[in-house]
C-alpha positions, 0 to 999 in steps of 0.5 A: 774224832766222832762227828759229835765231838768234832761239832762240840770242838768247833763250837768251843773254838768259835766261842773262844774266838768270840770271847777273845774278840770281845776282850780285844774291843775292851782292850783287855789284851791278857784275857784276849790272849787267853781266849785265843790260846784256848781256841787254838787248843781246839784248832791249832791252825785257826789263823784268826786266833794266831793273828790276834795273839801275834799282833798283841805280842807285837804291840807289847814288844814281845817280838820273839813270841810274835815271830813264833805265831807269825811263822805258824800263820805262814806255815798255813798261808805262805803267800800272806804278804801282810804277815810277811811284813809284820814278821819283817817288822818283828825281826827289825825290832830284834835287830836281826837285819838279815831275816828282816830283809828276807821277810820284807822281800817276801812281803813285797813279792806277795802283796798285791799292791805293796803301797803300805806306808808302814811297810816302806817305813820299816824297809827304810829303817832296815836300809838305814841300819844297814848303812844303805842310805840311798835305798833308805832315802828312797823308802822314806820318800816313798812313805811321805808320797803315799801318806803325807800325814803319816804318823811318823812323818816327823821322825822320817824327816829327821832320819832324812836330815841325818842321811842328807847330812851324811851325803853332804846334801846340806841344804836338803838336810837343813830343810828337813831339820827346820821343817820339824823344829817346832814339833820334833819327833819324840823323844827328841827336843828342839835342842836336839834339832838345833844341834843338828842345824848347828852341825850342818852349818858348821860342816858348811863352814858357816861358823856364825850361824853354827854358833847361833844354833848351838847357843840356842841349844844351850838356852833350852838345855844349858848342860847339853854336852855336845853343844858345849863341846862344839862351841868349844871347838868352834872358838878353838879353831875359828879361821879368823878370830879363835878365842882359846880362853872361851874355847877352854871354858866351853870344853871344861863345861862339856866335860862336867856335863858329860865326861864322854863328850870331853875326849 
């Protein structure tokens, strides 16, 4: 390539980068991708363009495409910890847990100070899906210590509540569920949180408190199949005052509400 041609190509590359950046600031992601793709035609190794396209694809939940671009960046900058972390998130969303684990390990190795709450949130989700609850608890707790106002803090409290319930740490589970009761993480509702509270009380054999919690669920959602089912079983198997008639009533309603809950 002649010197003049190289200069023209570089000028075109820079122009497309500027246009792509402008489109990004205007939230015109389609135009931004087009501009960055044109920049990559002039220089396939332009990390700025690759990063922007990958990030837009990730934002659009086009995870396989985002992976392609993140991997192209790592072919240029293999020690880029932030890109490894982003790649791990994409693999996690694609449910490729082994590749997500490897990418997160690389992120932790390459980041100079891996105290990024988003990174540890992803690692927590990964361990949670693996069923490695102790590691998930450590990761989620680390997120809350790093950033007490983390945007997904209430989701973390819900996940911790479920983990504590599975670990038989019932008081800690109740603390988590009660903390988020007034503002449940979407798409959960107060009824969903009351159901979890009721289930913890039931596991603690606090049957009166469990019944109260399940009834609160039904106040918000009268056709909540699982709450109806649990109330049915509570009345059926109550240790001191079982009531088979009421139990049958709730169980029949649960079948009507959701046939999968009436097995």
